[in-house]
C-alpha positions in Angstrom: -13.5 17.3 -16.9 -13.4 17.9 -20.6 -11.5 20.8 -22.1 -13.5 23.4 -23.9 -13.6 23.4 -27.7 -14.2 26.5 -29.8 -13.9 25.0 -33.3 -16.7 23.0 -34.9 -15.8 19.2 -35.5 -13.0 19.3 -32.8 -13.0 16.3 -30.5 -12.9 17.3 -26.8 -10.1 16.0 -25.0 -9.7 15.3 -21.1 -7.7 18.1 -19.3 -4.3 16.6 -18.0 -4.6 15.3 -14.6 -2.4 17.3 -12.0 0.7 15.7 -11.0 0.8 14.1 -7.4 3.1 16.0 -5.2 1.7 15.3 -1.8 0.1 12.2 -0.3 -2.0 13.6 2.5 -2.8 10.8 5.0 -0.6 8.6 7.2 2.9 9.2 6.8 4.0 12.0 4.4 7.5 11.1 4.1 9.3 7.9 3.9 8.6 6.2 7.1 8.1 2.8 8.9 5.4 3.4 11.2 1.7 4.9 10.6 -1.4 5.5 12.4 -4.7 3.5 11.6 -7.5 4.8 13.9 -6.3 4.3 17.2 -3.8 1.4 16.0 -0.1 1.8 15.1 1.5 -0.2 11.9 5.0 -0.8 11.5 6.4 -1.3 8.0 9.7 -3.7 7.6 11.0 -3.8 4.2 11.2 -1.7 1.1 10.2 -2.7 -2.7 12.8 -3.1 -5.2 11.9 -2.7 -8.8 11.4 -5.9 -10.7 12.1 -8.2 -7.8 9.7 -9.8 -5.3 10.6 -8.2 -2.0 9.3 -9.2 1.6 7.3 -6.5 3.2 6.0 -7.0 6.7 3.4 -5.1 8.5 3.1 -5.2 12.2 -0.1 -4.1 13.8 -0.5 -2.8 17.5 -2.9 -1.0 19.7 -2.0 0.7 22.9 1.4 -0.5 22.5 0.5 -4.3 22.5 0.7 -6.7 19.4 -2.6 -7.4 18.1 -2.8 -11.2 17.7 -6.5 -11.6 16.7 -6.7 -10.0 13.3 -9.9 -11.2 11.4 -10.0 -12.1 7.6 -11.1 -9.2 5.5 -11.8 -10.6 1.9 -10.2 -14.0 2.7 -7.0 -12.4 4.2 -5.6 -10.9 7.3 -4.6 -7.9 5.2 -4.5 -6.4 1.8 -1.7 -4.2 0.3 -2.4 -1.6 -2.5 0.4 0.4 -3.8 -0.1 3.7 -6.1 3.3 4.8 -8.0 3.7 8.6 -8.0 3.7 10.2 -11.2 1.8 7.8 -13.3 -0.5 6.3 -10.4 0.2 2.5 -11.6 -1.6 0.3 -9.2 -0.6 -2.9 -7.5 -2.9 -5.1 -5.2 -0.7 -7.7 -3.2 -2.2 -10.5 -1.2 -0.4 -11.8 1.8 1.7 -14.9 2.0 -0.5 -17.3 3.7 -4.3 -17.5 4.2 -6.5 -18.0 7.3 -7.0 -21.6 8.1 -4.0 -22.9 6.2 -2.4 -24.1 9.4 0.6 -22.0 9.2 -0.7 -18.4 9.2 -1.2 -16.7 12.3 -3.8 -13.9 12.6 -1.3 -11.4 13.6 0.6 -9.4 14.8 2.5 -9.5 11.5 1.1 -9.9 8.0 3.8 -10.6 5.2 3.7 -9.9 1.6 6.1 -10.4 -1.5 5.7 -7.0 -3.6 7.3 -6.5 -6.8 7.5 -2.7 -7.8 7.3 -2.5 -11.6 9.6 0.7 -11.6 11.8 2.9 -9.4 10.2 5.8 -7.5 7.8 6.9 -4.8 5.0 4.6 -3.9 1.9 5.4 -1.5 1.1 1.9 0.2 -2.2 1.3 1.9 -2.6 -1.4 4.2 -6.3 -2.6 4.8 -6.8 -5.1 7.9 -9.8 -5.9 10.1 -9.8 -6.1 13.9 -12.8 -6.1 16.2 -15.1 -6.0 13.4 -13.8 -2.9 11.6 -11.7 -2.5 8.7 -8.6 0.1 9.4 -6.2 1.4 6.8 -2.5 2.5 7.5 -0.7 4.5 4.7 3.0 4.7 4.1 5.3 6.4 1.7 8.3 4.4 0.3 11.0 4.6 -2.2 11.9 1.8 -4.5 15.2 2.1 -5.8 17.7 -0.2 -7.2 16.6 -3.2 -9.5 16.8 -6.8 -9.9 20.2 -6.2 -11.5 21.4 -4.2 -8.8 20.7 -0.7 -10.7 
């Protein structure tokens, strides 16, 4: 939305976006499990600013591991992270890919994610099973850094 201008020759400016204070869907606090339309996804690992950190997401349905994930956009999963406050964006591809002879179609999908700075991040994990794409959402807090601070 543009801000109103009352003076001639003034250039309209964009209204400041409100600060993000609540994330909404999935886990709303730092957590390691999130629902995804009848599935449960467990997150292992916490991002560290400036350092590639392993994050593993494990998909289950009805308490059983899902071992037949289907490729979605060339991978068994995609991870998007948004940083609270400035909404910096990360899109991370998993380690390995379908058909490489080493990557299994679940239940675990692993990523090496580098958070650019400390703070709260909202993670969105997309995966495909039984022909449908589903999304699990997590909130994590990146603290420390490559130098230990």
